N, C-alpha and C positions, 0 to 999 in steps of 0.2 A: 503713234505718227503716221503718217501718209501724206505720201509726195504720188505728184505725179508734173511728169514733165511737156513744157509745153511752149510755145515758138511765138517769138513779140511780133503780134498783127500790124499791130499800132506803120504808119507809115513813114514817121519823124523819128522812128524809136521810144524811148519813156523819157521826154526833157518838162523839166518842170509841171504843166499841165499833166497830164498823165500820168508822173509821182503825185498830186496830188486826188487824182479819181482811186490808184491802190490802196494809197493808206487812207481814203476819208475810207471804201471802205473795207481792209483785212482790220480797220477799227471799230468796224460792230463786233467783232469776237472776240475772244476770249483766250479762243489758240493764238498762240506763235504762227507766224508765219511765216519764211523766208525761201530767197531765190536766192536760189545756188549755182552755180559755174564750177565748170574742174580750177577754177580763181580768187573761184569770190562769195562770198555768203554773204545776204544782205536785206537784214529784215526788213522786212512791208512794212511794218507801219513807223518809220522814218519816211522820210518826204529827203532831204536830205544823205542819205546811204545807196536812195536808188536814182537820184539821176546822178549822183555818187559812180553808180555802179554803172554812166553811157552805155546802158544797154541799148544795142541797135535790131531794126526789124529784120524776124530770120536771125533770131537768136532764139537759141533753144537755151530756158534755163527748166533747173527743177524747184519747182513749190514746195513746199513742204512745209508740213500746217501737223501742229502740236499741240491738244488738249482738248477740251470736253465740249468745238464745237467744231469742230477739226474740217469732220466730212460738211459740213455748209458753207466753212468759209472756203477750202480746197478748189470746192464747185464754183463760189465765187467772181477764182481772185482766173483757174483760168477763162473763164468769161470774159473776164475785164481784156487778161493780158490777148485774146487768139479774136478781141476784135480790132476797131477799126475807131481811136480813145479823139478823133481827135472832133467825131459825131458828134462828141457824148454834147 
């Protein structure tokens, strides 16, 4: 299991469109991918969970990946969360 803290950079936070991009990327990996805060643990492979979490720009989350390709998964999800997802 590996993890890293990431700040959400998307200007609108994580709503349905960014959640779809994140979920689509997370589903490429065998590793589990979760976004954690002090108050919640969200499965990044679930659009509904991501949208329900109401992450906003500037929120700091811990991305936790566990599985055979966890390093690749962590790198990819960190890159997405650190970008402006509206431009994709």
